[in-house]
Structure formats: C-alpha cells, structure tokens
N, CA, C and O atoms as a GROMACS GRO file, in nm:
protein
  236
    1MET      N    1 -12.864  -7.244   2.139
    1MET     CA    2 -12.770  -7.275   2.246
    1MET      C    3 -12.649  -7.182   2.233
    1MET      O    4 -12.577  -7.185   2.133
    2GLY      N    5 -12.629  -7.099   2.335
    2GLY     CA    6 -12.521  -7.002   2.332
    2GLY      C    7 -12.393  -7.056   2.394
    2GLY      O    8 -12.384  -7.173   2.432
    3LYS      N    9 -12.297  -6.969   2.403
    3LYS     CA   10 -12.167  -7.003   2.462
    3LYS      C   11 -12.147  -6.917   2.587
    3LYS      O   12 -12.196  -6.804   2.594
    4ILE      N   13 -12.076  -6.971   2.685
    4ILE     CA   14 -12.040  -6.896   2.804
    4ILE      C   15 -11.892  -6.914   2.833
    4ILE      O   16 -11.835  -7.019   2.803
    5LYS      N   17 -11.831  -6.812   2.891
    5LYS     CA   18 -11.692  -6.819   2.935
    5LYS      C   19 -11.691  -6.834   3.086
    5LYS      O   20 -11.756  -6.757   3.157
    6VAL      N   21 -11.618  -6.932   3.134
    6VAL     CA   22 -11.608  -6.958   3.278
    6VAL      C   23 -11.464  -6.932   3.320
    6VAL      O   24 -11.370  -6.987   3.261
    7THR      N   25 -11.445  -6.849   3.421
    7THR     CA   26 -11.312  -6.813   3.472
    7THR      C   27 -11.303  -6.854   3.618
    7THR      O   28 -11.391  -6.822   3.698
    8GLN      N   29 -11.197  -6.925   3.653
    8GLN     CA   30 -11.176  -6.959   3.793
    8GLN      C   31 -11.117  -6.838   3.864
    8GLN      O   32 -11.015  -6.784   3.821
    9VAL      N   33 -11.181  -6.794   3.973
    9VAL     CA   34 -11.136  -6.674   4.043
    9VAL      C   35 -11.089  -6.703   4.186
    9VAL      O   36 -11.025  -6.618   4.248
   10LYS      N   37 -11.120  -6.820   4.238
   10LYS     CA   38 -11.075  -6.857   4.372
   10LYS      C   39 -11.011  -6.995   4.367
   10LYS      O   40 -11.036  -7.074   4.276
   11SER      N   41 -10.928  -7.021   4.468
   11SER     CA   42 -10.853  -7.146   4.474
   11SER      C   43 -10.942  -7.263   4.512
   11SER      O   44 -11.045  -7.247   4.578
   12GLN      N   45 -10.900  -7.382   4.469
   12GLN     CA   46 -10.971  -7.503   4.508
   12GLN      C   47 -10.910  -7.570   4.631
   12GLN      O   48 -10.956  -7.676   4.674
   13ILE      N   49 -10.807  -7.507   4.687
   13ILE     CA   50 -10.746  -7.561   4.808
   13ILE      C   51 -10.846  -7.553   4.923
   13ILE      O   52 -10.918  -7.454   4.936
   14LYS      N   53 -10.850  -7.655   5.005
   14LYS     CA   54 -10.942  -7.668   5.119
   14LYS      C   55 -11.088  -7.670   5.077
   14LYS      O   56 -11.175  -7.626   5.153
   15ARG      N   57 -11.116  -7.720   4.960
   15ARG     CA   58 -11.254  -7.737   4.914
   15ARG      C   59 -11.287  -7.885   4.914
   15ARG      O   60 -11.196  -7.968   4.903
   16PRO      N   61 -11.415  -7.921   4.925
   16PRO     CA   62 -11.453  -8.063   4.920
   16PRO      C   63 -11.412  -8.127   4.788
   16PRO      O   64 -11.402  -8.060   4.685
   17GLN      N   65 -11.389  -8.256   4.792
   17GLN     CA   66 -11.342  -8.329   4.675
   17GLN      C   67 -11.439  -8.317   4.558
   17GLN      O   68 -11.395  -8.310   4.443
   18ASP      N   69 -11.569  -8.315   4.583
   18ASP     CA   70 -11.664  -8.306   4.472
   18ASP      C   71 -11.653  -8.171   4.400
   18ASP      O   72 -11.674  -8.165   4.279
   19GLN      N   73 -11.621  -8.064   4.472
   19GLN     CA   74 -11.603  -7.934   4.407
   19GLN      C   75 -11.474  -7.933   4.325
   19GLN      O   76 -11.471  -7.874   4.217
   20LYS      N   77 -11.369  -7.997   4.374
   20LYS     CA   78 -11.244  -8.006   4.298
   20LYS      C   79 -11.267  -8.083   4.168
   20LYS      O   80 -11.217  -8.045   4.063
   21ARG      N   81 -11.342  -8.191   4.176
   21ARG     CA   82 -11.371  -8.271   4.057
   21ARG      C   83 -11.459  -8.196   3.958
   21ARG      O   84 -11.444  -8.212   3.837
   22THR      N   85 -11.550  -8.114   4.009
   22THR     CA   86 -11.635  -8.035   3.921
   22THR      C   87 -11.553  -7.932   3.845
   22THR      O   88 -11.572  -7.914   3.725
   23LEU      N   89 -11.459  -7.865   3.914
   23LEU     CA   90 -11.370  -7.771   3.845
   23LEU      C   91 -11.288  -7.842   3.739
   23LEU      O   92 -11.269  -7.790   3.629
   24GLU      N   93 -11.239  -7.961   3.771
   24GLU     CA   94 -11.160  -8.039   3.675
   24GLU      C   95 -11.246  -8.078   3.555
   24GLU      O   96 -11.199  -8.076   3.441
   25ALA      N   97 -11.372  -8.116   3.580
   25ALA     CA   98 -11.462  -8.153   3.471
   25ALA      C   99 -11.492  -8.034   3.381
   25ALA      O  100 -11.515  -8.051   3.261
   26LEU      N  101 -11.493  -7.914   3.439
   26LEU     CA  102 -11.514  -7.794   3.358
   26LEU      C  103 -11.388  -7.756   3.281
   26LEU      O  104 -11.394  -7.672   3.191
   27GLY      N  105 -11.275  -7.817   3.314
   27GLY     CA  106 -11.150  -7.789   3.244
   27GLY      C  107 -11.068  -7.680   3.311
   27GLY      O  108 -10.978  -7.624   3.250
   28LEU      N  109 -11.098  -7.651   3.438
   28LEU     CA  110 -11.027  -7.545   3.510
   28LEU      C  111 -10.924  -7.606   3.603
   28LEU      O  112 -10.955  -7.694   3.683
   29LYS      N  113 -10.798  -7.558   3.592
   29LYS     CA  114 -10.690  -7.613   3.673
   29LYS      C  115 -10.622  -7.507   3.759
   29LYS      O  116 -10.559  -7.541   3.859
   30ARG      N  117 -10.635  -7.379   3.722
   30ARG     CA  118 -10.565  -7.275   3.797
   30ARG      C  119 -10.646  -7.146   3.796
   30ARG      O  120 -10.734  -7.127   3.712
   31ILE      N  121 -10.616  -7.060   3.891
   31ILE     CA  122 -10.686  -6.932   3.902
   31ILE      C  123 -10.653  -6.847   3.779
   31ILE      O  124 -10.538  -6.840   3.735
   32GLY      N  125 -10.755  -6.785   3.724
   32GLY     CA  126 -10.737  -6.701   3.606
   32GLY      C  127 -10.757  -6.773   3.475
   32GLY      O  128 -10.763  -6.709   3.370
   33GLN      N  129 -10.767  -6.904   3.478
   33GLN     CA  130 -10.786  -6.981   3.356
   33GLN      C  131 -10.930  -6.961   3.306
   33GLN      O  132 -11.024  -6.958   3.385
   34VAL      N  133 -10.944  -6.948   3.175
   34VAL     CA  134 -11.075  -6.926   3.113
   34VAL      C  135 -11.104  -7.041   3.018
   34VAL      O  136 -11.018  -7.078   2.937
   35VAL      N  137 -11.224  -7.097   3.028
   35VAL     CA  138 -11.269  -7.199   2.934
   35VAL      C  139 -11.404  -7.157   2.878
   35VAL      O  140 -11.478  -7.082   2.941
   36GLU      N  141 -11.433  -7.206   2.759
   36GLU     CA  142 -11.559  -7.173   2.693
   36GLU      C  143 -11.641  -7.300   2.676
   36GLU      O  144 -11.589  -7.402   2.631
   37HIS      N  145 -11.768  -7.293   2.712
   37HIS     CA  146 -11.857  -7.409   2.703
   37HIS      C  147 -11.988  -7.367   2.638
   37HIS      O  148 -12.025  -7.250   2.638
   38ASP      N  149 -12.059  -7.466   2.583
   38ASP     CA  150 -12.196  -7.444   2.537
   38ASP      C  151 -12.286  -7.430   2.659
   38ASP      O  152 -12.258  -7.485   2.765
   39THR      N  153 -12.395  -7.357   2.642
   39THR     CA  154 -12.491  -7.340   2.751
   39THR      C  155 -12.586  -7.459   2.750
   39THR      O  156 -12.689  -7.457   2.682
   40THR      N  157 -12.551  -7.562   2.825
   40THR     CA  158 -12.636  -7.680   2.838
   40THR      C  159 -12.674  -7.697   2.984
   40THR      O  160 -12.606  -7.644   3.072
   41PRO      N  161 -12.782  -7.768   3.013
   41PRO     CA  162 -12.822  -7.789   3.152
   41PRO      C  163 -12.712  -7.856   3.235
   41PRO      O  164 -12.697  -7.825   3.354
   42ASN      N  165 -12.635  -7.946   3.175
   42ASN     CA  166 -12.528  -8.013   3.249
   42ASN      C  167 -12.420  -7.914   3.292
   42ASN      O  168 -12.378  -7.914   3.407
   43ILE      N  169 -12.376  -7.831   3.200
   43ILE     CA  170 -12.272  -7.732   3.229
   43ILE      C  171 -12.323  -7.630   3.330
   43ILE      O  172 -12.251  -7.593   3.423
   44LEU      N  173 -12.446  -7.584   3.314
   44LEU     CA  174 -12.502  -7.486   3.407
   44LEU      C  175 -12.514  -7.544   3.547
   44LEU      O  176 -12.495  -7.472   3.645
   45GLY      N  177 -12.545  -7.672   3.559
   45GLY     CA  178 -12.551  -7.738   3.690
   45GLY      C  179 -12.414  -7.746   3.755
   45GLY      O  180 -12.401  -7.725   3.876
   46MET      N  181 -12.311  -7.776   3.676
   46MET     CA  182 -12.175  -7.781   3.731
   46MET      C  183 -12.130  -7.641   3.776
   46MET      O  184 -12.067  -7.626   3.881
   47ILE      N  185 -12.163  -7.540   3.697
   47ILE     CA  186 -12.127  -7.404   3.734
   47ILE      C  187 -12.200  -7.363   3.862
   47ILE      O  188 -12.142  -7.296   3.948
   48ASN      N  189 -12.325  -7.401   3.875
   48ASN     CA  190 -12.402  -7.368   3.995
   48ASN      C  191 -12.339  -7.430   4.119
   48ASN      O  192 -12.345  -7.372   4.227
   49LYS      N  193 -12.280  -7.547   4.104
   49LYS     CA  194 -12.219  -7.616   4.218
   49LYS      C  195 -12.094  -7.545   4.268
   49LYS      O  196 -12.064  -7.551   4.387
   50VAL      N  197 -12.021  -7.479   4.179
   50VAL     CA  198 -11.897  -7.411   4.217
   50VAL      C  199 -11.906  -7.260   4.189
   50VAL      O  200 -11.805  -7.197   4.159
   51LYS      N  201 -12.025  -7.204   4.198
   51LYS     CA  202 -12.046  -7.063   4.163
   51LYS      C  203 -11.966  -6.967   4.250
   51LYS      O  204 -11.941  -6.854   4.209
   52HIS      N  205 -11.927  -7.010   4.370
   52HIS     CA  206 -11.848  -6.926   4.459
   52HIS      C  207 -11.699  -6.925   4.421
   52HIS      O  208 -11.622  -6.847   4.477
   53LEU      N  209 -11.659  -7.013   4.328
   53LEU     CA  210 -11.519  -7.023   4.286
   53LEU      C  211 -11.494  -6.970   4.145
   53LEU      O  212 -11.380  -6.952   4.104
   54VAL      N  213 -11.601  -6.944   4.070
   54VAL     CA  214 -11.587  -6.906   3.930
   54VAL      C  215 -11.668  -6.780   3.900
   54VAL      O  216 -11.758  -6.742   3.975
   55SER      N  217 -11.634  -6.716   3.788
   55SER     CA  218 -11.718  -6.609   3.735
   55SER      C  219 -11.759  -6.650   3.593
   55SER      O  220 -11.684  -6.719   3.523
   56VAL      N  221 -11.878  -6.608   3.553
   56VAL     CA  222 -11.935  -6.651   3.426
   56VAL      C  223 -11.977  -6.528   3.346
   56VAL      O  224 -12.034  -6.434   3.400
   57GLU      N  225 -11.947  -6.531   3.215
   57GLU     CA  226 -11.994  -6.425   3.125
   57GLU      C  227 -12.030  -6.488   2.992
   57GLU      O  228 -11.979  -6.595   2.957
   58GLU      N  229 -12.119  -6.422   2.919
   58GLU     CA  230 -12.159  -6.473   2.790
   58GLU      C  231 -12.049  -6.446   2.688
   58GLU      O  232 -11.983  -6.342   2.691
   59ALA      N  233 -12.033  -6.542   2.598
   59ALA     CA  234 -11.927  -6.529   2.497
   59ALA      C  235 -11.984  -6.476   2.367
   59ALA      O  236 -11.911  -6.458   2.270
   0.00000   0.00000   0.00000
C-alpha cells in the first residue's frame, strides 16, 4: 500500500454539498493545500469523486 499526495487546485465554491464534504473528509480546506493519504479503495473513491478539483501524485 503506497502513499499519494492530494492537492486542491480549484475552489469548492458553487459545488454540490457532497463534493464539499468529500474535500473536507480528505482534509482539504483551501486551494494549494496538500495532504498525504494511504492508497486505499476508500481514498481513491473519494479522489475520483472530486478529481476535477484536485491533483494527485505519488509520494
């Protein structure tokens, strides 16, 4: 199980509430913030839901 870095690159303003909650669950609160997570199916599913708002790279 590897690690990935998730960076928020777009704003959550005018996004559906479920996407805002997904960003919050990932630990992202502002543009440019970077968080590191384990590569699990749960995390990958959350990233897939907000893939248009974040960028992902391997850590």
